N, C-alpha and C positions, 0 to 999 in steps of 0.2 A: 638439286638443280645441277645443270652441267652446261658447259660451253660447247656449242656446235662449231667445229672448225671446217667441216666439209659441207658444200652446198652444190646443188644442181641448178640453182637460180643464178643467172648471170649477175656479176658484180654491178653492172650498170643499173639493173632493176632495183637491187637493194639500195644503191646510191640515190636513185630517184625517190624511193620510198622514204629514206632517211631525210631528204630535203623537205618533203611535204608533211612529215609527221613529227609531232613533238613528244610522243610517248617513248618510253625507253625499251620496251620489250615487244617483240613480234612473235606471233604463233603462225607458222606456215604449215598447212596440211596439204598433203598430196595423195591422190588416189589414182590407181591404174586398174583398168578392167577391160575385158574383151568387148569389142563393138557389139557383139550379140547380146550384151547385157545393158546396152545404153538406155533402153526404155525402163528397165527395172532400176537402174541407177538414178534416173531422173525422178521416178516415183519415190524411191527411198530417200532421195535428197529432200523432196518436198515434205515427206513425212517427218524427217529429222528436224527440219526447220520449224514445222508446225508444233511438234512435241517439245522442242527445246529452242524457243525463239531467241533472237539476239537480245542481249542485256547490255545496253549502252553504259551502264554503271560499271561493267566489268571489262568490256572491250569494244572497239570500234572497227567494223569491217573496212578494210582498204580495198580488197578484191573479194567480192562475195563468192564468185566461182568463175575461174577461167578454164576453158576446156579446149584441148587440142587433140587431133587425130595423129596417132603414131603407127608404126608398123605393127605393133603388138595389140593395138586397140586404142582406147582413149586414156588420156592423162588429164586429170583435173587438179587445180591448185586453188587454195583460198588463203588469204592473208588478213590477219587481224592485228591491230595495235592494242596492247593490253594496258589498262589503266594502272597507275602506280599502286602497288600492294595487292593486286588482283590476279597474280599469275596462277595460283592454285585454282581459283574459281574459273578462270578462263580455260585452263587445262581440263577441268572437270566437265565443263559445258561442251568443249570440243570432243572429248572422249565419248560422251554420251551420243553425240551426233554420229561419230564414226562407228559406234556399235550398231546404230540403226542401219547404216549403210552395209556393214558387214553381215547383218542378218538378212538383208534383202537382195544382195548382189553376189552371184556366184563368181568365184575366182578373183575377187577383188583383193588388191594389195593396197596398203595405206601406210602413211607415215605422218607423224606430228613432230615438228621441230620447234624449239624455242630459240630465238635469236636475241641476244642482248647487244645494245650499242656499247661502244667502248667504255664510257664512264661507268656503266652498270657491270660490264664483264670483267674489267681489270681487277676489282676487289675480290672477285671469286677466286683469283689465283694469287692474292696477296699483294697486288700492285696498285698504283694509282695511275689513272689515265692522264696523258699529257694534255696540256692546254692547247686547244685548237683555235 
């Protein structure tokens, strides 16, 4: 496991998520692909979700998929809150879905990041979180 210190997601978005979610770990996946691949990406997404459906005992979707148009093409993001003790299972499920996308969409780029809230992250570096 590792602590992610860099993010492209605005702090305000993460703050809103934290206020509304009681779970301690978030998985944030992002994909970037050319606009010419949008239909293939949509079909690959549907295939991935059918092959590897959501498992609410592992994680809870916060944002199933948000898509925006950029200069270079499309950028999609998904956010899930992971149940306690289920990080490995959630990462495995997410990885399987991303592999389906990688097989079906040309020139796709993707990332999967794990975000810990402060009480979960501080022990990873040998510290205790302050009382808030």
